[in-house]
C-alpha positions in Angstrom: -87.5 137.2 8.0 -90.3 135.6 5.4 -88.5 133.0 4.2 -88.0 132.1 7.9 -91.3 132.2 8.0 -92.4 130.5 5.3 -90.3 127.3 5.9 -91.2 127.1 9.7 -95.1 127.4 8.5 -94.4 124.5 6.1 -93.4 122.0 8.5 -96.4 122.5 10.4 -95.3 124.7 12.8 -96.4 127.9 14.3 -94.4 131.5 14.8 -95.5 133.9 17.2 -93.3 137.9 17.1 -94.2 138.9 20.7 -96.5 142.3 20.4 -97.3 141.6 16.4 -99.1 137.9 16.0 -98.5 134.8 15.5 -98.5 133.2 11.8 -99.3 129.3 12.0 -101.4 126.6 9.9 -104.6 125.3 10.3 -106.1 122.4 7.8 -109.2 123.5 5.8 -111.7 119.7 5.8 -112.9 119.0 1.9 -116.1 120.6 1.3 -118.5 120.4 -0.9 -119.0 123.8 -4.1 -120.2 124.9 -7.5 -117.8 125.4 -10.5 -118.2 129.9 -10.7 -118.7 129.4 -14.4 -120.8 126.1 -15.0 -122.8 126.0 -11.6 -121.8 122.2 -11.4 -121.5 121.3 -8.3 -118.0 119.7 -7.5 -115.4 118.7 -4.1 -113.3 121.2 -2.6 -109.9 119.3 -1.8 -109.1 119.6 1.2 -105.9 122.2 2.7 -103.4 123.3 4.5 -103.5 127.3 4.8 -101.2 129.9 6.5 -102.8 131.5 9.7 -102.8 135.2 10.6 -103.5 136.1 14.4 -103.0 139.7 15.6 -101.8 140.2 19.0 -102.7 143.2 21.6 -100.5 146.0 20.8 -101.1 146.1 17.1 -104.4 145.8 17.2 -104.4 148.6 19.0 -102.2 150.5 17.6 -104.7 150.2 14.5 -107.6 150.9 15.8 -107.3 153.1 18.9 -109.9 151.9 21.6 -112.8 155.3 22.0 -113.4 154.3 25.3 -116.4 154.0 24.5 -117.6 150.2 25.1 -119.7 148.3 22.8 -122.1 146.3 23.7 -121.1 142.4 22.3 -124.4 140.2 21.0 -124.5 137.0 23.1 
């Protein structure tokens, strides 16, 4: 199953597992950074990265609701 997900993501397609979550490929743009050892500025190349978004039932099973509403920042 993991091989199929990896192959599908390599093609640039998304994989959705109902109730579990969604795997997709996102493109990160090139950006400026610093070399961790020397501190010298460097360019970090653009890259395609896998991203996972958990489904509602997975989120509920990991962190069940306490019944209290949480105030959100605007």
